[in-house]
C-alpha positions in Angstrom: -0.1 0.1 0.1 1.8 3.4 -1.2 1.2 6.9 1.3 -1.7 8.3 -0.1 -3.4 5.1 -0.1 -2.9 4.7 3.8 -3.7 7.8 4.4 -6.9 7.4 3.0 -7.7 4.4 4.4 -6.8 6.8 8.0 -9.3 9.6 7.3 -12.1 7.6 6.2 -12.0 6.2 9.7 -12.8 10.3 10.3 -16.6 11.3 11.7 -17.7 14.7 11.2 -16.4 16.0 15.0 -12.7 15.0 13.7 -13.3 17.0 10.6 -14.2 19.5 11.9 -12.0 19.5 15.0 -9.7 19.2 12.0 -10.7 22.5 10.3 -10.4 23.7 13.7 -7.0 23.4 14.3 -5.7 24.3 10.9 -7.7 27.8 11.7 -5.5 28.0 15.2 -2.4 27.2 13.3 -2.3 29.9 10.6 -3.5 32.4 13.5 -0.3 31.5 15.2 0.9 32.1 11.6 0.0 35.4 10.9 0.8 36.6 14.6 4.2 36.2 13.9 4.2 37.5 10.5 1.8 40.1 10.7 3.2 41.7 7.5 0.5 39.2 5.6 -2.6 40.6 6.4 -1.7 44.0 5.0 -2.4 42.0 1.7 -5.4 43.3 -0.4 -8.7 41.8 0.4 -9.2 40.8 -2.5 -6.3 38.3 -3.2 -8.6 36.2 -0.3 -11.8 36.8 -1.6 -9.8 35.1 -5.5 -7.7 32.7 -2.8 -11.7 32.0 -1.8 -13.4 31.4 -4.7 -10.6 29.6 -6.1 -11.0 26.8 -3.5 -14.5 26.7 -2.7 -14.6 25.8 -6.4 -14.4 21.8 -6.8 -16.4 21.1 -3.3 -19.6 23.0 -4.7 -18.8 21.3 -7.6 -18.8 17.9 -5.8 -21.7 19.3 -4.1 -24.6 19.8 -6.3 -23.5 19.4 -9.6 -21.6 16.0 -9.8 -24.3 13.0 -10.1 
């Protein structure tokens, strides 16, 4: 079993609480990075909006369009 298959099998064991905890962990990690490098927040807000849209395209496609 290669690395990605192994990770896939482990992630399939997650329930909704595990997924939300991972999401919170990522948010807090990003807050720590922003605290250490405050210049990141000086970026124009439209870059964040563009990244948000780019990251949302595939999940929205899978949820609403893909059969």
